[in-house]
Structure formats: structure tokens, C-alpha cells
BAZAZA-969294 format. One record per atom (N, C-alpha, C): residue in one letter; atom name; x, y, z; residue number from 1. Coordinates in steps of 0.2 Angstrom, whole numbers, always signed. Layout:
{'a','CA',{X,Y,Z},NUM}
...
//
This chain:
{'m','N',{+17,-27,-40},1}
{'m','CA',{+19,-22,-35},1}
{'m','C',{+21,-25,-28},1}
{'k','N',{+26,-23,-25},2}
{'k','CA',{+28,-25,-18},2}
{'k','C',{+27,-19,-13},2}
{'f','N',{+24,-21,-8},3}
{'f','CA',{+23,-16,-2},3}
{'f','C',{+28,-18,+3},3}
{'r','N',{+32,-13,+6},4}
{'r','CA',{+36,-15,+11},4}
{'r','C',{+35,-10,+17},4}
{'t','N',{+37,-12,+23},5}
{'t','CA',{+37,-7,+28},5}
{'t','C',{+43,-6,+32},5}
{'v','N',{+45,+0,+34},6}
{'v','CA',{+51,+2,+38},6}
{'v','C',{+48,+5,+44},6}
{'i','N',{+50,+3,+50},7}
{'i','CA',{+47,+6,+56},7}
{'i','C',{+52,+10,+60},7}
{'s','N',{+50,+16,+62},8}
{'s','CA',{+54,+20,+66},8}
{'s','C',{+49,+22,+72},8}
{'s','N',{+51,+21,+78},9}
{'s','CA',{+47,+22,+84},9}
{'s','C',{+51,+25,+90},9}
{'g','N',{+47,+28,+94},10}
{'g','CA',{+50,+31,+100},10}
{'g','C',{+50,+25,+105},10}
{'k','N',{+55,+25,+110},11}
{'k','CA',{+56,+20,+114},11}
{'k','C',{+50,+19,+119},11}
{'e','N',{+45,+24,+119},12}
{'e','CA',{+39,+23,+123},12}
{'e','C',{+34,+18,+120},12}
{'v','N',{+35,+17,+113},13}
{'v','CA',{+30,+12,+110},13}
{'v','C',{+31,+5,+112},13}
{'l','N',{+26,+2,+114},14}
{'l','CA',{+26,-5,+115},14}
{'l','C',{+23,-9,+110},14}
{'f','N',{+26,-14,+107},15}
{'f','CA',{+24,-18,+102},15}
{'f','C',{+22,-25,+104},15}
{'v','N',{+16,-28,+103},16}
{'v','CA',{+14,-34,+105},16}
{'v','C',{+19,-39,+102},16}
{'g','N',{+22,-44,+105},17}
{'g','CA',{+26,-49,+102},17}
{'g','C',{+34,-47,+103},17}
{'h','N',{+35,-41,+106},18}
{'h','CA',{+42,-39,+107},18}
{'h','C',{+43,-39,+115},18}
{'e','N',{+39,-42,+119},19}
{'e','CA',{+40,-41,+126},19}
{'e','C',{+46,-46,+128},19}
{'r','N',{+49,-44,+133},20}
{'r','CA',{+54,-48,+136},20}
{'r','C',{+52,-51,+143},20}
{'g','N',{+54,-57,+145},21}
{'g','CA',{+52,-60,+151},21}
{'g','C',{+45,-61,+151},21}
{'n','N',{+42,-66,+148},22}
{'n','CA',{+35,-67,+147},22}
{'n','C',{+32,-71,+153},22}
{'s','N',{+32,-67,+158},23}
{'s','CA',{+29,-70,+164},23}
{'s','C',{+22,-69,+165},23}
{'k','N',{+19,-65,+160},24}
{'k','CA',{+12,-63,+160},24}
{'k','C',{+8,-68,+156},24}
{'p','N',{+1,-69,+157},25}
{'p','CA',{-3,-73,+153},25}
{'p','C',{-3,-70,+146},25}
{'a','N',{-3,-74,+140},26}
{'a','CA',{-3,-72,+133},26}
{'a','C',{-8,-67,+132},26}
{'d','N',{-14,-67,+134},27}
{'d','CA',{-19,-62,+132},27}
{'d','C',{-18,-56,+136},27}
{'e','N',{-14,-55,+141},28}
{'e','CA',{-13,-49,+144},28}
{'e','C',{-9,-44,+140},28}
{'w','N',{-5,-47,+135},29}
{'w','CA',{-1,-43,+130},29}
{'w','C',{-6,-39,+125},29}
{'q','N',{-12,-41,+125},30}
{'q','CA',{-17,-38,+120},30}
{'q','C',{-20,-32,+124},30}
{'a','N',{-19,-31,+130},31}
{'a','CA',{-22,-25,+134},31}
{'a','C',{-20,-19,+131},31}
{'s','N',{-23,-13,+133},32}
{'s','CA',{-21,-7,+131},32}
{'s','C',{-14,-5,+132},32}
{'g','N',{-12,+0,+128},33}
{'g','CA',{-5,+2,+129},33}
{'g','C',{+0,-2,+125},33}
{'r','N',{-2,-5,+120},34}
{'r','CA',{+2,-9,+115},34}
{'r','C',{+0,-8,+108},34}
{'w','N',{+5,-8,+103},35}
{'w','CA',{+3,-8,+96},35}
{'w','C',{+1,-15,+94},35}
{'k','N',{-5,-17,+92},36}
{'k','CA',{-7,-23,+91},36}
{'k','C',{-7,-26,+84},36}
{'i','N',{-5,-22,+79},37}
{'i','CA',{-4,-24,+72},37}
{'i','C',{+3,-26,+71},37}
{'s','N',{+3,-32,+68},38}
{'s','CA',{+10,-35,+66},38}
{'s','C',{+11,-31,+59},38}
{'m','N',{+16,-27,+59},39}
{'m','CA',{+18,-24,+53},39}
{'m','C',{+21,-29,+48},39}
{'s','N',{+25,-34,+50},40}
{'s','CA',{+27,-39,+45},40}
{'s','C',{+21,-43,+42},40}
{'a','N',{+16,-44,+46},41}
{'a','CA',{+10,-48,+43},41}
{'a','C',{+6,-43,+38},41}
{'l','N',{+6,-37,+40},42}
{'l','CA',{+3,-32,+35},42}
{'l','C',{+7,-32,+29},42}
{'e','N',{+13,-31,+29},43}
{'e','CA',{+18,-31,+23},43}
{'e','C',{+17,-37,+19},43}
{'e','N',{+17,-43,+22},44}
{'e','CA',{+16,-49,+18},44}
{'e','C',{+9,-50,+15},44}
{'y','N',{+4,-48,+19},45}
{'y','CA',{-3,-48,+17},45}
{'y','C',{-4,-43,+10},45}
{'l','N',{-2,-37,+11},46}
{'l','CA',{-2,-33,+5},46}
{'l','C',{+2,-35,-1},46}
{'t','N',{+8,-37,+0},47}
{'t','CA',{+12,-39,-5},47}
{'t','C',{+9,-45,-9},47}
{'k','N',{+7,-50,-5},48}
{'k','CA',{+4,-56,-8},48}
{'k','C',{-2,-54,-13},48}
{'r','N',{-6,-49,-11},49}
{'r','CA',{-12,-47,-15},49}
{'r','C',{-10,-42,-20},49}
{'l','N',{-5,-38,-20},50}
{'l','CA',{-3,-33,-25},50}
{'l','C',{+2,-36,-30},50}
{'l','N',{+5,-42,-28},51}
{'l','CA',{+11,-44,-32},51}
{'l','C',{+9,-44,-40},51}
{'d','N',{+3,-46,-42},52}
{'d','CA',{+2,-47,-49},52}
{'d','C',{-1,-41,-52},52}
{'k','N',{-2,-35,-48},53}
{'k','CA',{-4,-29,-51},53}
{'k','C',{+1,-24,-53},53}
{'s','N',{-1,-20,-58},54}
{'s','CA',{+4,-15,-60},54}
{'s','C',{+0,-8,-60},54}
{'f','N',{+3,-3,-57},55}
{'f','CA',{+0,+3,-57},55}
{'f','C',{+4,+8,-61},55}
{'g','N',{+8,+5,-66},56}
{'g','CA',{+12,+9,-70},56}
{'g','C',{+19,+6,-71},56}
{'s','N',{+23,+8,-76},57}
{'s','CA',{+30,+5,-76},57}
{'s','C',{+35,+9,-72},57}
{'s','N',{+34,+14,-69},58}
{'s','CA',{+39,+18,-65},58}
{'s','C',{+40,+15,-58},58}
{'i','N',{+35,+12,-55},59}
{'i','CA',{+36,+9,-49},59}
{'i','C',{+35,+2,-48},59}
{'d','N',{+39,-2,-45},60}
{'d','CA',{+38,-9,-43},60}
{'d','C',{+38,-10,-36},60}
{'r','N',{+39,-5,-31},61}
{'r','CA',{+39,-6,-24},61}
{'r','C',{+37,+1,-21},61}
{'f','N',{+33,+0,-16},62}
{'f','CA',{+31,+6,-12},62}
{'f','C',{+33,+4,-5},62}
{'v','N',{+37,+9,-2},63}
{'v','CA',{+40,+8,+5},63}
{'v','C',{+36,+12,+9},63}
{'f','N',{+32,+10,+14},64}
{'f','CA',{+29,+13,+19},64}
{'f','C',{+33,+14,+25},64}
{'c','N',{+35,+20,+26},65}
{'c','CA',{+40,+22,+32},65}
{'c','C',{+35,+24,+38},65}
{'f','N',{+34,+19,+42},66}
{'f','CA',{+29,+20,+48},66}
{'f','C',{+33,+22,+54},66}
{'e','N',{+30,+28,+56},67}
{'e','CA',{+33,+32,+61},67}
{'e','C',{+28,+32,+67},67}
{'i','N',{+29,+30,+73},68}
{'i','CA',{+25,+30,+78},68}
{'i','C',{+29,+32,+85},68}
{'a','N',{+26,+37,+88},69}
{'a','CA',{+30,+40,+94},69}
{'a','C',{+25,+45,+97},69}
{'d','N',{+27,+47,+103},70}
{'d','CA',{+25,+53,+106},70}
{'d','C',{+29,+58,+104},70}
{'f','N',{+27,+61,+98},71}
{'f','CA',{+31,+66,+94},71}
{'f','C',{+33,+72,+98},71}
{'e','N',{+28,+74,+103},72}
{'e','CA',{+30,+80,+107},72}
{'e','C',{+36,+79,+111},72}
{'k','N',{+37,+73,+114},73}
{'k','CA',{+43,+71,+118},73}
{'k','C',{+50,+71,+114},73}
{'w','N',{+49,+70,+107},74}
{'w','CA',{+55,+69,+103},74}
{'w','C',{+57,+75,+99},74}
{'g','N',{+53,+81,+100},75}
{'g','CA',{+55,+87,+97},75}
{'g','C',{+56,+86,+89},75}
{'a','N',{+62,+88,+86},76}
{'a','CA',{+63,+89,+79},76}
{'a','C',{+64,+82,+76},76}
{'t','N',{+66,+77,+80},77}
{'t','CA',{+67,+70,+77},77}
{'t','C',{+62,+68,+72},77}
{'f','N',{+56,+68,+74},78}
{'f','CA',{+51,+65,+69},78}
{'f','C',{+48,+71,+65},78}
{'a','N',{+48,+77,+68},79}
{'a','CA',{+45,+83,+64},79}
{'a','C',{+49,+83,+57},79}
{'a','N',{+55,+82,+57},80}
{'a','CA',{+59,+83,+51},80}
{'a','C',{+57,+78,+45},80}
{'t','N',{+54,+72,+47},81}
{'t','CA',{+53,+67,+42},81}
{'t','C',{+45,+67,+41},81}
{'a','N',{+41,+71,+44},82}
{'a','CA',{+34,+70,+44},82}
{'a','C',{+31,+70,+37},82}
{'d','N',{+34,+74,+32},83}
{'d','CA',{+31,+75,+25},83}
{'d','C',{+36,+71,+20},83}
{'y','N',{+40,+67,+23},84}
{'y','CA',{+46,+64,+18},84}
{'y','C',{+43,+59,+13},84}
{'t','N',{+44,+60,+7},85}
{'t','CA',{+43,+56,+1},85}
{'t','C',{+49,+56,-3},85}
{'s','N',{+51,+50,-5},86}
{'s','CA',{+57,+50,-10},86}
{'s','C',{+55,+45,-16},86}
{'y','N',{+56,+48,-22},87}
{'y','CA',{+56,+44,-28},87}
{'y','C',{+63,+42,-30},87}
{'r','N',{+64,+35,-30},88}
{'r','CA',{+70,+32,-32},88}
{'r','C',{+69,+29,-39},88}
{'p','N',{+70,+32,-44},89}
{'p','CA',{+69,+29,-51},89}
{'p','C',{+73,+23,-53},89}
{'k','N',{+80,+23,-51},90}
{'k','CA',{+84,+18,-53},90}
{'k','C',{+82,+11,-49},90}
{'k','N',{+79,+12,-44},91}
{'k','CA',{+76,+6,-40},91}
{'k','C',{+69,+5,-41},91}
{'k','N',{+65,+9,-45},92}
{'k','CA',{+58,+9,-46},92}
{'k','C',{+54,+9,-39},92}
{'e','N',{+56,+13,-35},93}
{'e','CA',{+53,+13,-28},93}
{'e','C',{+51,+20,-26},93}
{'i','N',{+46,+20,-22},94}
{'i','CA',{+44,+26,-18},94}
{'i','C',{+44,+25,-11},94}
{'w','N',{+47,+29,-7},95}
{'w','CA',{+47,+29,+0},95}
{'w','C',{+43,+35,+3},95}
{'s','N',{+39,+33,+7},96}
{'s','CA',{+34,+39,+10},96}
{'s','C',{+32,+37,+17},96}
{'v','N',{+33,+43,+21},97}
{'v','CA',{+32,+42,+28},97}
{'v','C',{+24,+43,+30},97}
{'g','N',{+22,+39,+35},98}
{'g','CA',{+15,+40,+38},98}
{'g','C',{+16,+39,+45},98}
{'q','N',{+14,+44,+49},99}
{'q','CA',{+15,+45,+56},99}
{'q','C',{+8,+44,+60},99}
{'l','N',{+9,+40,+66},100}
{'l','CA',{+4,+40,+71},100}
{'l','C',{+6,+42,+77},100}
{'r','N',{+3,+46,+81},101}
{'r','CA',{+5,+49,+87},101}
{'r','C',{+3,+43,+92},101}
{'w','N',{+8,+41,+96},102}
{'w','CA',{+7,+35,+101},102}
{'w','C',{+1,+36,+106},102}
{'t','N',{+1,+42,+108},103}
{'t','CA',{-4,+44,+113},103}
{'t','C',{-11,+43,+110},103}
{'d','N',{-12,+44,+104},104}
{'d','CA',{-18,+44,+101},104}
{'d','C',{-21,+36,+99},104}
{'v','N',{-16,+32,+99},105}
{'v','CA',{-18,+25,+97},105}
{'v','C',{-16,+20,+102},105}
{'k','N',{-12,+21,+107},106}
{'k','CA',{-10,+16,+111},106}
{'k','C',{-15,+12,+115},106}
{'d','N',{-21,+16,+117},107}
{'d','CA',{-26,+12,+120},107}
{'d','C',{-32,+10,+116},107}
{'l','N',{-31,+10,+110},108}
{'l','CA',{-37,+8,+105},108}
{'l','C',{-36,+1,+104},108}
{'d','N',{-42,-2,+103},109}
{'d','CA',{-42,-10,+101},109}
{'d','C',{-39,-10,+94},109}
{'a','N',{-38,-17,+92},110}
{'a','CA',{-34,-18,+86},110}
{'a','C',{-38,-16,+80},110}
{'k','N',{-44,-16,+80},111}
{'k','CA',{-48,-14,+74},111}
{'k','C',{-48,-6,+73},111}
{'d','N',{-48,-2,+79},112}
{'d','CA',{-47,+5,+78},112}
{'d','C',{-39,+7,+77},112}
{'q','N',{-35,+3,+79},113}
{'q','CA',{-28,+4,+77},113}
{'q','C',{-27,+3,+70},113}
{'l','N',{-30,-2,+67},114}
{'l','CA',{-30,-4,+60},114}
{'l','C',{-33,+2,+56},114}
{'r','N',{-38,+5,+58},115}
{'r','CA',{-42,+11,+55},115}
{'r','C',{-37,+17,+55},115}
{'a','N',{-33,+18,+60},116}
{'a','CA',{-29,+23,+61},116}
{'a','C',{-23,+22,+56},116}
{'l','N',{-20,+16,+56},117}
{'l','CA',{-15,+14,+51},117}
{'l','C',{-17,+15,+44},117}
{'r','N',{-23,+13,+42},118}
{'r','CA',{-25,+14,+35},118}
{'r','C',{-25,+22,+33},118}
{'g','N',{-27,+26,+38},119}
{'g','CA',{-26,+33,+37},119}
{'g','C',{-19,+35,+35},119}
{'a','N',{-15,+33,+39},120}
{'a','CA',{-7,+35,+39},120}
{'a','C',{-5,+32,+32},120}
{'v','N',{-7,+26,+30},121}
{'v','CA',{-4,+23,+23},121}
{'v','C',{-7,+27,+18},121}
{'k','N',{-14,+29,+18},122}
{'k','CA',{-17,+33,+13},122}
{'k','C',{-14,+40,+12},122}
{'t','N',{-12,+43,+18},123}
{'t','CA',{-9,+50,+18},123}
{'t','C',{-2,+49,+14},123}
{'a','N',{+2,+44,+16},124}
{'a','CA',{+8,+43,+13},124}
{'a','C',{+8,+42,+6},124}
{'i','N',{+3,+38,+3},125}
{'i','CA',{+2,+37,-4},125}
{'i','C',{+0,+43,-7},125}
{'h','N',{-5,+47,-5},126}
{'h','CA',{-7,+53,-8},126}
{'h','C',{-2,+58,-8},126}
{'r','N',{+3,+58,-4},127}
{'r','CA',{+8,+64,-3},127}
{'r','C',{+12,+63,-10},127}
{'i','N',{+12,+58,-13},128}
{'i','CA',{+16,+57,-19},128}
{'i','C',{+14,+63,-24},128}
{'s','N',{+8,+64,-25},129}
{'s','CA',{+6,+69,-30},129}
{'s','C',{+8,+77,-28},129}
{'t','N',{+10,+78,-22},130}
{'t','CA',{+12,+85,-20},130}
{'t','C',{+20,+86,-21},130}
{'k','N',{+23,+81,-23},131}
{'k','CA',{+31,+82,-23},131}
{'k','C',{+32,+84,-30},131}
{'p','N',{+37,+88,-31},132}
{'p','CA',{+39,+90,-38},132}
{'p','C',{+43,+85,-42},132}
{'r','N',{+46,+80,-38},133}
{'r','CA',{+49,+75,-42},133}
{'r','C',{+45,+68,-41},133}
{'k','N',{+42,+66,-45},134}
{'k','CA',{+37,+60,-45},134}
{'k','C',{+37,+56,-51},134}
{'p','N',{+36,+50,-51},135}
{'p','CA',{+35,+46,-56},135}
{'p','C',{+30,+48,-61},135}
{'k','N',{+32,+48,-68},136}
{'k','CA',{+27,+50,-73},136}
{'k','C',{+22,+45,-74},136}
{'d','N',{+24,+38,-74},137}
{'d','CA',{+19,+33,-75},137}
{'d','C',{+18,+29,-69},137}
{'f','N',{+14,+32,-64},138}
{'f','CA',{+12,+28,-58},138}
{'f','C',{+5,+31,-56},138}
{'d','N',{+0,+26,-56},139}
{'d','CA',{-6,+28,-55},139}
{'d','C',{-7,+27,-47},139}
{'y','N',{-5,+32,-43},140}
{'y','CA',{-5,+32,-36},140}
{'y','C',{-12,+32,-34},140}
{'i','N',{-17,+35,-37},141}
{'i','CA',{-24,+35,-35},141}
{'i','C',{-27,+28,-35},141}
{'a','N',{-26,+24,-40},142}
{'a','CA',{-28,+17,-41},142}
{'a','C',{-24,+13,-35},142}
{'f','N',{-18,+14,-35},143}
{'f','CA',{-14,+11,-29},143}
{'f','C',{-17,+12,-23},143}
{'a','N',{-18,+18,-21},144}
{'a','CA',{-21,+20,-14},144}
{'a','C',{-28,+17,-13},144}
{'a','N',{-32,+17,-19},145}
{'a','CA',{-39,+13,-18},145}
{'a','C',{-38,+6,-17},145}
{'d','N',{-33,+3,-20},146}
{'d','CA',{-33,-5,-19},146}
{'d','C',{-30,-6,-12},146}
{'v','N',{-25,-2,-10},147}
{'v','CA',{-22,-3,-3},147}
{'v','C',{-28,-2,+2},147}
{'e','N',{-31,+3,+1},148}
{'e','CA',{-37,+5,+6},148}
{'e','C',{-42,-1,+6},148}
{'a','N',{-44,-3,+0},149}
{'a','CA',{-49,-9,+0},149}
{'a','C',{-46,-15,+3},149}
{'l','N',{-40,-17,+2},150}
{'l','CA',{-37,-23,+5},150}
{'l','C',{-36,-22,+12},150}
{'l','N',{-35,-16,+15},151}
{'l','CA',{-34,-15,+22},151}
{'l','C',{-41,-15,+25},151}
{'e','N',{-46,-13,+22},152}
{'e','CA',{-53,-13,+24},152}
{'e','C',{-56,-20,+25},152}
{'m','N',{-54,-24,+20},153}
{'m','CA',{-56,-31,+21},153}
{'m','C',{-52,-36,+24},153}
{'a','N',{-46,-34,+27},154}
{'a','CA',{-41,-38,+30},154}
{'a','C',{-44,-41,+36},154}
{'p','N',{-43,-48,+36},155}
{'p','CA',{-45,-52,+42},155}
{'p','C',{-41,-50,+48},155}
{'e','N',{-44,-47,+53},156}
{'e','CA',{-40,-44,+59},156}
{'e','C',{-36,-50,+62},156}
{'e','N',{-38,-56,+62},157}
{'e','CA',{-34,-61,+65},157}
{'e','C',{-27,-62,+61},157}
{'i','N',{-27,-61,+55},158}
{'i','CA',{-21,-62,+51},158}
{'i','C',{-16,-56,+53},158}
{'l','N',{-18,-50,+54},159}
{'l','CA',{-14,-44,+56},159}
{'l','C',{-12,-43,+63},159}
{'l','N',{-15,-47,+67},160}
{'l','CA',{-14,-46,+75},160}
{'l','C',{-7,-49,+76},160}
{'a','N',{-3,-45,+80},161}
{'a','CA',{+3,-47,+83},161}
{'a','C',{+2,-53,+88},161}
{'r','N',{+7,-57,+88},162}
{'r','CA',{+6,-63,+93},162}
{'r','C',{+11,-61,+99},162}
{'p','N',{+10,-63,+105},163}
{'p','CA',{+14,-62,+110},163}
{'p','C',{+20,-67,+110},163}
{'a','N',{+26,-64,+112},164}
{'a','CA',{+32,-68,+112},164}
{'a','C',{+31,-74,+117},164}
{'l','N',{+34,-80,+115},165}
{'l','CA',{+33,-86,+119},165}
{'l','C',{+40,-87,+123},165}
//
């Protein structure tokens, strides 16, 4: 099983490692007001640990569509995709959205941001069961449990974003 992330964010969201003009000390980028989790590191971590696992023959890849923004400022832009889940049988993929409100997570430390992210991933996976068109042979409950356990024991230092140099 492969785990992939696709990110959509409001322009107000600041990601550690994406700063321009690095005139500040490196540790200052870890201050509040930044998303501190590296989504590419998260994807690599989960895929590496899930690669040899199978949760059924219907799905080979789960695509977590991570949306983070100040949703109230964006109106219908993010509201339209909040419950989006798509089963793509020809590619053996499921795409599912998990959202985090920027104002709720921007000032949290990395550990609490990761906890919030775990909740968004869990919601995205469990939403599969609510859709009328879903894979017949996919144990999403076991998949959700494995992903949750992996995220719970993930070494924080592996998932932390690094400031741009």
C-alpha cells in the first residue's frame, strides 16, 4: 500500500521550509504561526512502513488530500471539497480530503499539530465507508488502525519540516 499526500492551502498558511529570504535564525522558523510537519516526510514515512502490507485487492494507493486554510475567509472554495472522497478502481486508488482550520493549528507545537493531522487523516480514511461507491475488497478499518498506530509512534524529528537554507 502506498500513501500519498496532495496539499491545498490558503495563502495565509506558512509552511516551515518554504520561507524566502532566510535572514532569520534557523530556529526562529519553528516559532508559532507555522505548519511544522513536513508532508513529504510524512508521506515517505507512511509509504515505507505500509509498502509490504495489503488491505485488500481493490486498493494499492491512498491519497490523502490535505487541506489547510482559514476556511471562513475562503468561503465556498474549501467548503465544496470538505467531504470529498473518490474511489478510482482503474488506478486502484482512493482520494479523500482531510481538513484542518489554520487558526486552530498555527500556534500549536509540532506534537500537537501532528495530533491534529492524525485526526484529519483518520477522518479521511473513515469517510470511505459513507460513500455509495466504495471498493468491495478494502479493509479501511485495518488501514486506519495501522496508519493511526504509525503516526502515533512516528519520531517527531523525522516529520519536522526543516527551514530553507
